[in-house]
N, C-alpha and C positions, 0 to 999 in steps of 0.2 A: 867453447863457443857453440851455442845451439843454432843450427841452420834452419832457416825457414823455407829455402828453396834448394833445388839440386846444385851441387858444387860445379862451378864452371870448369872448363878444360884448363889444365895447368898452364898451357902455353898462352891462353887468354889472360890469365891472372898475371903471369910473369910479364907479358907485354904491357898491360895496363898499369901495374903497380911497381914495376922495376925498370923495364927498358924505356918507357915513355917519360920517366922522371927526368927533369932537366938538371937536377943536382944529385951527385953521387951519395951524399949523406942522407938524402930523402929516400933514394932507392935502397940504401943499406938499412935504413929504419924499416921500410916496408918489408924487406926480406926477413928481418927479425920478427916483425909482427906476424907475418904470414906463417912463419915457422914456430911461433909461440916461444921465442927465445929472448924477448925483450925484457930488460931489467924491470922488476916490479917487486913489491914487498913479499909476495908469496914465494917467488924464486930466490930472492936474496936471503930470506930468513932461513933457508936450508943450509946456507954456508956461514951466515953471520947471525947467530941466535939473538944478538942484541937488536937486530932490525925486526920490527913487527911485521907480521904477515897480514895485518888488518889495516884498513884505511882509517886515518886519524879523524876523518870527518863523519863517516857513517858506520864504522866498525864492521864493514863487509870485508870479505877476503879481497886483498889488494892484488888482483890479477891484472894482466895487461889490458884486458877488455874493460875492467872496472876503471882503471886509470884513464883510458882513452875515451870511453863512451858512457859507462854506466854511473859514474860518480856524480853526485848532485852539483859539484862545482863546474862541470863542463856542460851542463844542460843549456845555459844561455848562449854559450859560444856555438853549440851545434844548432840552436834555433836560428841564430843569425845566419849561419852558413846555409842552412836549409832554405831560408827565405831568399838568399842570393841565387841559389840554383833552382828554386822552384820545386823542390822535392824534399820530403822528409828523409834525412839520411839515416840509414840503418847500420848496424854493426857489420852486416854483410857487405854493404857498399864500401865501408872503410877497409875491410879485409881484402875484398876481391875486386874492387873497382866497380864503376857503374858504366852503363852503356852510353851515357850522354856524350862525353868527349874527353880528350886528354887534358884540356884546360881544367875541367871540373875535378878530374882525378888528381891533378897536380895541386889544386887548392885543398882538397880533402886531405891529401897526404901532408901538405905543409901544416895544416891545422893540427893533425895528429902529432907531427914532429914537435910543434910548439908546445902542445899539452905535455908531451913526454919530457921535453926540455924543462918545463916548469916543474914537473915532478922531481927531476934530478936536482934542480936548484934547491927545491924545498927539502929534499932528503939530505943533501950535502951541507946545507947551511942552517938546517933546523929552523927554517922560516915558518911563519904562520901562513897557512893557506887561505887565500881569499879569491873569490870570483873576480873581484876588481883587479887584483894583480895579474891574474891569468889573462884577462881581457887586455890589459895594458901591454903585456908581453906579446900577445897576438897582434895587437895594433902595431907595435914596433917592428915585429918580424915581417908583417905584410907590407908595411911602408918600405922597408929595405928591399924585400923581395920584388916589389913592383919595379924599383929602379934597376935591379939586377936583370929582370926579365926584359925590360925595355932595352937595356944595353945588349942583351943577347938576341935582340930582334924577335923575341917571343911575345908579340903584341897581344895575342889571344889570352895567354896566361897572365900577362900583366893586367889586362882589362878585367879578367876574373878576380884577380887579387885586389884590384882597385875597387871593384863593386863590393867585395867583402869588407874592405877597409872603410868605405863610406858607410856601410850598414853598421859596423862596429861604432863609428863615431856618432851616428844619429841615435843609436841605442843608448850610448853613454849620456847624450844630452837629455833624452827622455827620462832616464833614471835620476839625473841631477835635478830636474825640475819637479819631480814627483815627491 
């Protein structure tokens, strides 16, 4: 990962990306991403030669950064999330968290987790990759997570998830009518 700015203090990263996460699986995912140990084609091909180290869509090295942020299939999803928070999300924001607030960091981490979950489903079931399927999974995950966060009395996170959900829905309508 090529950094554009100085690396934040480790305790700041750990707080934003691990300790402030409301779900253990999201915190665990962030830990793996930060430490560059997330499952991806590049890593898995070292142990299982039948797994390609190249992305099936763009033939780039399938690194964790490629899966989560660089691949063409995730562009629209990151555009929607960027619109929700009013800031263009960078790879650094994903890896190290952003200064805005914990609600935003929870949303970004949830989207990363959803993207990775979609990648795992695709690899395990040999599914065809599509932007539409990824958006549908993100929609489903965010709808469920809104309910969970409301139940946990995390209204700020629930509202952030709801805004993202509303933007995904309105984006789908625009595509359907064009």
